C-alpha positions as CSV (number, residue, x, y, z in Angstrom):
1,X,0.2,0.5,-0.2
2,X,1.2,3.5,0.0
3,X,4.4,4.0,1.5
4,X,4.9,0.7,1.8
5,X,2.8,0.2,5.1
6,X,0.0,-2.8,5.0
7,X,-2.2,-3.3,8.1
8,X,-2.5,-6.8,8.9
9,X,-6.3,-6.5,10.2
10,X,-8.3,-3.9,10.0
11,X,-11.7,-3.6,12.4
12,X,-14.5,-1.4,11.5
13,X,-17.9,-0.6,14.6
14,X,-21.3,0.3,12.7
15,X,-24.3,1.6,14.4
16,X,-27.4,3.4,13.8
17,X,-25.3,6.8,13.1
18,X,-23.7,4.7,10.0
19,X,-26.6,4.8,7.7
20,X,-28.5,8.4,9.2
21,X,-25.8,10.6,10.1
22,X,-25.0,13.7,7.1
23,X,-20.6,13.1,6.8
24,X,-21.5,16.8,5.2
25,X,-22.6,18.3,8.2
26,X,-19.2,17.1,10.2
27,X,-17.3,19.1,7.9
28,X,-16.5,22.2,10.3
29,X,-16.6,19.8,13.2
30,X,-13.0,19.1,15.0
31,X,-14.3,16.1,16.7
32,X,-15.8,14.6,13.6
33,X,-14.5,15.9,10.9
34,X,-13.4,13.0,7.9
35,X,-10.1,11.5,7.3
36,X,-9.8,12.8,4.5
37,X,-9.5,16.7,5.5
38,X,-6.4,15.9,6.5
39,X,-5.7,16.4,2.7
40,X,-6.7,20.6,3.4
41,X,-4.2,20.6,6.7
42,X,-5.5,24.5,6.7
43,X,-8.8,23.6,7.3
44,X,-8.4,20.2,9.2
45,X,-6.8,22.2,11.9
46,X,-8.3,25.7,11.8
47,X,-11.0,23.2,13.2
48,X,-8.7,23.4,16.6
49,X,-8.1,26.7,16.7
50,X,-11.3,28.5,17.6
51,X,-11.0,31.0,19.9
52,X,-13.9,28.9,22.7
53,X,-11.7,25.7,22.0
54,X,-8.8,27.2,22.7
55,X,-9.1,29.1,26.0
56,X,-11.4,25.3,26.7
57,X,-8.1,23.4,26.5
58,X,-5.8,26.3,27.8
59,X,-7.7,26.1,31.1
60,X,-7.9,22.2,30.8
61,X,-4.4,22.1,30.8
62,X,-3.7,24.8,33.3
63,X,-6.2,23.4,36.2
64,X,-6.0,20.1,35.5
65,X,-2.1,19.2,34.3
66,X,-1.1,15.2,34.7
67,X,-4.8,13.6,35.3
68,X,-5.4,10.3,34.9
69,X,-8.3,10.9,32.0
70,X,-5.0,12.9,30.1
71,X,-2.7,10.1,30.6
72,X,-5.8,7.5,30.0
73,X,-6.0,9.0,26.6
74,X,-2.1,9.7,25.4
75,X,-2.0,6.1,25.9
76,X,-5.0,4.8,24.7
77,X,-6.8,7.3,22.9
78,X,-9.8,6.9,25.5
79,X,-10.7,8.6,28.7
80,X,-12.8,6.5,29.8
81,X,-11.3,4.0,33.3
82,X,-13.2,1.3,34.1
83,X,-16.6,1.2,36.5
84,X,-16.9,5.3,35.5
85,X,-20.3,6.3,36.2
86,X,-22.8,7.2,33.8
87,X,-23.3,10.7,32.5
88,X,-26.8,11.2,32.7
89,X,-29.3,10.1,35.9
90,X,-31.3,7.4,34.4
91,X,-34.0,8.1,36.8
92,X,-34.4,11.8,36.5
93,X,-32.9,12.5,33.1
94,X,-34.9,12.2,29.6
95,X,-33.8,9.9,27.1
96,X,-33.0,10.9,24.4
97,X,-31.7,8.9,21.7
98,X,-28.8,9.3,20.3
99,X,-28.6,8.6,16.1
100,X,-28.7,11.1,13.0
101,X,-31.9,12.0,11.3
102,X,-31.8,12.3,7.4
103,X,-33.8,13.0,4.9
104,X,-31.3,12.4,2.4
105,X,-32.0,8.8,0.7
106,X,-28.6,8.1,-1.0
107,X,-26.8,8.1,2.6
108,X,-27.5,4.6,3.3
109,X,-26.7,3.3,-0.4
110,X,-23.9,5.4,0.4
111,X,-22.3,4.0,3.4
112,X,-22.8,0.3,2.1
113,X,-20.5,1.4,-1.0
114,X,-18.4,3.2,1.0
115,X,-18.0,0.0,2.9
116,X,-18.1,-2.4,-0.3
117,X,-14.6,-0.1,-1.1
118,X,-12.5,-1.2,1.6
119,X,-13.8,-5.0,1.5
120,X,-12.2,-4.8,-2.5
121,X,-8.9,-3.2,-0.9
122,X,-8.9,-5.6,2.3
123,X,-9.0,-8.3,0.1
124,X,-6.8,-6.8,-2.8
125,X,-3.7,-6.2,-0.3
126,X,-4.7,-9.7,1.8
127,X,-6.1,-7.6,4.8
128,X,-7.7,-9.3,7.7
129,X,-11.1,-7.2,7.4
130,X,-13.5,-7.6,10.7
131,X,-16.5,-5.8,10.6
132,X,-18.9,-5.6,13.9
133,X,-22.0,-3.1,15.3
134,X,-21.9,-1.7,18.8
135,X,-23.8,-2.2,20.9
136,X,-25.6,1.1,22.1
137,X,-28.2,1.8,24.6
138,X,-31.7,0.3,23.7
139,X,-33.0,4.3,23.7
140,X,-30.8,4.6,20.5
141,X,-30.9,1.5,19.1
142,X,-34.7,1.6,19.0
143,X,-34.8,4.6,17.2
144,X,-32.5,3.0,14.7
145,X,-34.9,0.7,13.4
146,X,-37.1,3.4,12.9
147,X,-34.4,4.8,10.9
148,X,-33.9,1.5,8.6
149,X,-31.4,0.7,10.7
150,X,-31.7,-3.1,10.6
151,X,-32.4,-2.8,6.3
152,X,-28.5,-1.5,6.3
153,X,-27.9,-4.2,8.6
154,X,-29.1,-7.2,5.8
155,X,-27.2,-4.7,3.3
156,X,-24.3,-5.7,5.3
157,X,-24.6,-8.8,5.4
158,X,-24.6,-9.1,1.6
159,X,-20.8,-7.2,0.7
160,X,-19.1,-9.0,4.6
161,X,-19.8,-11.2,7.2
162,X,-20.0,-9.0,10.3
163,X,-20.3,-10.2,14.3
164,X,-23.6,-8.3,16.1
165,X,-23.5,-6.8,19.5
166,X,-27.0,-4.3,18.8
167,X,-30.6,-5.4,19.3
168,X,-32.2,-5.7,22.5
169,X,-30.4,-7.7,25.2
170,X,-29.5,-7.8,28.6
171,X,-26.5,-5.5,27.5
172,X,-28.2,-3.0,25.6
173,X,-31.4,-3.1,28.2
174,X,-28.7,-2.8,31.7
175,X,-28.5,1.1,32.4
176,X,-25.5,-0.2,34.4
177,X,-23.5,-0.5,31.1
178,X,-23.7,2.6,29.4
179,X,-22.2,6.5,30.0
180,X,-25.5,7.8,27.9
181,X,-27.6,7.3,24.9
182,X,-25.1,6.3,22.9
183,X,-21.7,5.2,24.7
184,X,-21.0,1.7,26.3
185,X,-19.2,1.4,29.3
186,X,-15.1,-0.2,29.1
187,X,-16.0,-3.0,30.5
188,X,-18.6,-4.2,27.7
189,X,-15.5,-3.1,24.8
190,X,-13.7,-6.4,27.0
191,X,-16.9,-8.4,26.5
192,X,-17.4,-7.7,22.6
193,X,-13.7,-8.1,22.0
194,X,-12.9,-11.4,24.2
195,X,-16.2,-12.5,21.5
196,X,-14.5,-11.6,18.8
197,X,-10.8,-12.2,19.6
198,X,-10.8,-14.6,22.0
199,X,-13.3,-17.0,20.5
200,X,-15.2,-16.6,24.0
201,X,-19.2,-17.7,24.5
202,X,-21.6,-16.7,26.1
203,X,-25.0,-18.8,25.7
204,X,-27.3,-16.8,26.8
205,X,-26.1,-13.2,24.9
206,X,-25.8,-15.1,21.7
207,X,-30.2,-16.4,21.5
208,X,-30.7,-12.8,22.1
209,X,-28.2,-12.0,19.0
210,X,-25.2,-10.5,21.2
211,X,-22.2,-11.7,19.8
212,X,-23.3,-14.1,16.6
213,X,-21.5,-13.6,13.8
214,X,-23.5,-13.2,10.9
215,X,-23.6,-14.6,7.1
216,X,-25.1,-14.3,4.0
217,X,-26.7,-17.8,4.9
218,X,-28.0,-17.1,8.5
219,X,-28.6,-12.7,7.9
220,X,-32.1,-13.7,6.8
221,X,-32.7,-15.6,9.8
222,X,-31.0,-13.6,12.4
223,X,-32.4,-9.9,10.9
224,X,-35.6,-11.6,11.6
225,X,-35.2,-12.1,15.6
226,X,-33.9,-8.6,15.5
227,X,-37.6,-7.3,13.6
228,X,-39.2,-10.2,16.5
229,X,-37.2,-8.4,19.3
230,X,-38.4,-4.8,18.4
231,X,-41.8,-5.1,17.8
232,X,-42.5,-7.4,21.2
233,X,-40.5,-4.4,23.0
234,X,-42.6,-1.8,22.0
235,X,-45.6,-4.0,22.4
236,X,-44.8,-4.0,26.2
237,X,-44.6,-0.5,26.4
């Protein structure tokens, strides 16, 4: 590959936002700006030089130097330690789904096309490609289902195998596993890694769809399981 560097394995996690959020809406957001804009360095770096952002960064630098969060972020690229408390009050706060909404009907097919191109590149350069779904909180997942998320998964199954961790199961229905209605805690991440990388099996979760390897052969039956889950859950609400 370019510059003579070839990764041996690539992991990509997807969720409902992958099929609903418009990438063009992230162009002027530093945390979400697509990597393609690294080629436009002036634009990319300007996102981090806004006066407000600069002042916030300086305040944090001088008031909280050498904190545990800083150490973890620089070492792992993630600030969340094990056992971290949720950032919302599950009993009092209004639970809003964290999922993109758009009227642009081209986003879903374009997202599938992007993954198809990645699969093609990985096959060309003999790179192992591992696709998996993120187990977002059930509030966000249910909103995603209303935005054609399950049709999105059906499309993926026609392109490549993937590991499924989304759905309504003992993980996603347990608030203790989440920081808010999107991000799961580090403990859940370890569970995902155990299944994908260490071959560990959790029969009960697997029956609920968590940790299932979805292929062309079982995709139809599996998507039906997720649809049935969603329908039965909504009837109980």
